[in-house]
C-alpha positions as YAML, in Angstrom:
chain: A
units: angstrom
residues:
- id: 1
  name: MET
  ca: [-26.28, 16.29, -45.86]
- id: 2
  name: LYS
  ca: [-23.84, 15.58, -48.83]
- id: 3
  name: LEU
  ca: [-24.89, 12.73, -50.60]
- id: 4
  name: PHE
  ca: [-22.88, 12.81, -53.90]
- id: 5
  name: LYS
  ca: [-19.37, 13.92, -53.93]
- id: 6
  name: ASN
  ca: [-16.92, 14.36, -56.30]
- id: 7
  name: ILE
  ca: [-19.00, 15.83, -59.15]
- id: 8
  name: GLU
  ca: [-21.08, 18.86, -59.59]
- id: 9
  name: LYS
  ca: [-24.36, 19.80, -58.94]
- id: 10
  name: SER
  ca: [-26.97, 21.43, -60.74]
- id: 11
  name: LYS
  ca: [-24.47, 20.98, -63.88]
- id: 12
  name: ALA
  ca: [-25.28, 18.88, -67.26]
- id: 13
  name: LEU
  ca: [-22.10, 16.58, -67.37]
- id: 14
  name: LYS
  ca: [-21.23, 13.80, -69.60]
- id: 15
  name: LEU
  ca: [-20.66, 10.97, -67.00]
- id: 16
  name: SER
  ca: [-17.48, 9.65, -69.29]
- id: 17
  name: ASP
  ca: [-15.36, 12.82, -69.14]
- id: 18
  name: LEU
  ca: [-15.43, 12.85, -65.29]
- id: 19
  name: VAL
  ca: [-13.19, 10.23, -65.22]
- id: 20
  name: GLN
  ca: [-9.88, 9.61, -67.23]
- id: 21
  name: TYR
  ca: [-8.22, 7.25, -69.17]
- id: 22
  name: GLN
  ca: [-4.57, 5.91, -67.70]
- id: 23
  name: GLU
  ca: [-2.25, 3.52, -69.65]
- id: 24
  name: GLY
  ca: [-1.94, -0.03, -67.63]
- id: 25
  name: GLN
  ca: [-4.53, 1.29, -65.06]
- id: 26
  name: ILE
  ca: [-8.03, 1.01, -63.55]
- id: 27
  name: VAL
  ca: [-9.40, 4.45, -62.05]
- id: 28
  name: SER
  ca: [-12.48, 5.08, -60.02]
- id: 29
  name: LYS
  ca: [-14.58, 7.87, -58.82]
- id: 30
  name: THR
  ca: [-17.07, 7.37, -56.31]
- id: 31
  name: LEU
  ca: [-20.16, 9.55, -56.31]
- id: 32
  name: VAL
  ca: [-21.83, 7.65, -53.58]
- id: 33
  name: GLN
  ca: [-20.84, 5.36, -51.18]
- id: 34
  name: ASN
  ca: [-23.55, 5.16, -47.74]
- id: 35
  name: ALA
  ca: [-24.91, 2.07, -46.65]
- id: 36
  name: SER
  ca: [-27.44, 1.73, -48.71]
- id: 37
  name: VAL
  ca: [-26.43, 2.49, -52.06]
- id: 38
  name: SER
  ca: [-22.12, 3.35, -54.10]
- id: 39
  name: ILE
  ca: [-22.23, 4.68, -56.95]
- id: 40
  name: THR
  ca: [-18.63, 4.37, -59.31]
- id: 41
  name: LEU
  ca: [-17.07, 5.57, -62.26]
- id: 42
  name: PHE
  ca: [-14.82, 3.54, -63.60]
- id: 43
  name: ALA
  ca: [-12.09, 3.89, -66.84]
- id: 44
  name: PHE
  ca: [-10.24, 1.00, -67.46]
- id: 45
  name: ASP
  ca: [-7.35, 0.37, -70.00]
- id: 46
  name: LYS
  ca: [-7.24, -2.56, -72.39]
- id: 47
  name: ALA
  ca: [-6.68, -6.26, -70.85]
- id: 48
  name: GLU
  ca: [-7.46, -4.74, -67.06]
- id: 49
  name: GLU
  ca: [-9.85, -6.57, -64.67]
- id: 50
  name: ILE
  ca: [-11.83, -6.97, -61.98]
- id: 51
  name: SER
  ca: [-11.37, -11.43, -60.95]
- id: 52
  name: SER
  ca: [-14.49, -12.83, -59.70]
- id: 53
  name: HIS
  ca: [-15.58, -12.03, -56.52]
- id: 54
  name: ALA
  ca: [-19.24, -11.32, -54.90]
- id: 55
  name: SER
  ca: [-20.63, -8.49, -53.43]
- id: 56
  name: HIS
  ca: [-23.63, -8.33, -51.11]
- id: 57
  name: GLY
  ca: [-24.99, -5.95, -53.13]
- id: 58
  name: ASP
  ca: [-27.09, -5.97, -56.83]
- id: 59
  name: ALA
  ca: [-24.87, -4.49, -58.97]
- id: 60
  name: MET
  ca: [-25.75, -2.59, -62.50]
- id: 61
  name: LEU
  ca: [-23.51, -2.12, -64.28]
- id: 62
  name: THR
  ca: [-23.98, 0.82, -67.79]
- id: 63
  name: VAL
  ca: [-20.84, 0.74, -70.74]
- id: 64
  name: LEU
  ca: [-20.75, 4.57, -71.20]
- id: 65
  name: ASP
  ca: [-17.74, 4.14, -73.40]
- id: 66
  name: GLY
  ca: [-15.53, 1.25, -75.41]
- id: 67
  name: LYS
  ca: [-16.01, -2.40, -73.98]
- id: 68
  name: ALA
  ca: [-16.82, -4.48, -71.49]
- id: 69
  name: GLY
  ca: [-16.78, -8.29, -71.06]
- id: 70
  name: ILE
  ca: [-18.66, -9.45, -67.97]
- id: 71
  name: THR
  ca: [-18.79, -13.04, -66.34]
- id: 72
  name: VAL
  ca: [-22.04, -13.57, -64.43]
- id: 73
  name: GLY
  ca: [-21.85, -16.61, -63.10]
- id: 74
  name: GLU
  ca: [-21.17, -19.34, -65.73]
- id: 75
  name: SER
  ca: [-22.82, -16.57, -68.36]
- id: 76
  name: LYS
  ca: [-20.37, -14.52, -70.71]
- id: 77
  name: SER
  ca: [-20.96, -11.07, -72.09]
- id: 78
  name: VAL
  ca: [-20.01, -8.67, -74.09]
- id: 79
  name: LEU
  ca: [-21.66, -4.82, -73.71]
- id: 80
  name: SER
  ca: [-20.90, -2.04, -75.86]
- id: 81
  name: ALA
  ca: [-21.60, 1.32, -74.71]
- id: 82
  name: GLY
  ca: [-25.19, 2.52, -73.88]
- id: 83
  name: GLU
  ca: [-25.21, -0.68, -72.74]
- id: 84
  name: THR
  ca: [-26.54, -2.91, -69.12]
- id: 85
  name: ILE
  ca: [-26.04, -5.46, -67.27]
- id: 86
  name: VAL
  ca: [-27.53, -6.23, -63.54]
- id: 87
  name: MET
  ca: [-24.86, -8.37, -61.07]
- id: 88
  name: PRO
  ca: [-27.61, -10.45, -59.13]
- id: 89
  name: ALA
  ca: [-26.25, -10.02, -55.17]
- id: 90
  name: ASP
  ca: [-23.84, -12.79, -53.75]
- id: 91
  name: ILE
  ca: [-23.04, -14.27, -57.46]
- id: 92
  name: PRO
  ca: [-19.53, -14.15, -58.81]
- id: 93
  name: HIS
  ca: [-18.87, -11.64, -60.97]
- id: 94
  name: ALA
  ca: [-15.56, -10.17, -63.47]
- id: 95
  name: VAL
  ca: [-15.23, -7.47, -65.61]
- id: 96
  name: TYR
  ca: [-12.52, -7.60, -68.54]
- id: 97
  name: ALA
  ca: [-12.04, -4.67, -71.12]
- id: 98
  name: GLU
  ca: [-11.72, -6.01, -74.17]
- id: 99
  name: GLU
  ca: [-10.66, -2.09, -75.28]
- id: 100
  name: GLN
  ca: [-10.55, 1.23, -73.59]
- id: 101
  name: MET
  ca: [-13.79, 1.17, -71.76]
- id: 102
  name: LYS
  ca: [-15.48, 3.39, -69.18]
- id: 103
  name: PHE
  ca: [-18.44, 2.47, -66.98]
- id: 104
  name: LEU
  ca: [-20.82, 3.63, -64.35]
- id: 105
  name: LEU
  ca: [-20.97, 0.66, -61.61]
- id: 106
  name: THR
  ca: [-23.98, 1.60, -59.15]
- id: 107
  name: VAL
  ca: [-24.91, -0.89, -56.02]
- id: 108
  name: VAL
  ca: [-27.77, -1.66, -53.52]
- id: 109
  name: PHE
  ca: [-27.21, -2.39, -51.00]
...
């Protein structure tokens, strides 16, 4: 059974190299998708966003490159490379690229 996809196994990798910026776009690469967990890499061009929405799972966002503006409920944060935030299930949240940014999103259902 293959759990991970779109990623080499048994090899040291830099996650931020696995997804590339595209002008005016949001690029994503799904690494795992099943009933229990979703793991996806994202690259946002500057000023791209995912508007406010809620998920039925807890979502952990880890910035790999750049700066992310994150809104969780009424709370706003700006995260830089190496920083992480957990967006609780069923709480509206949004993501905005303060500059070009890449992040790893892990959602646990």
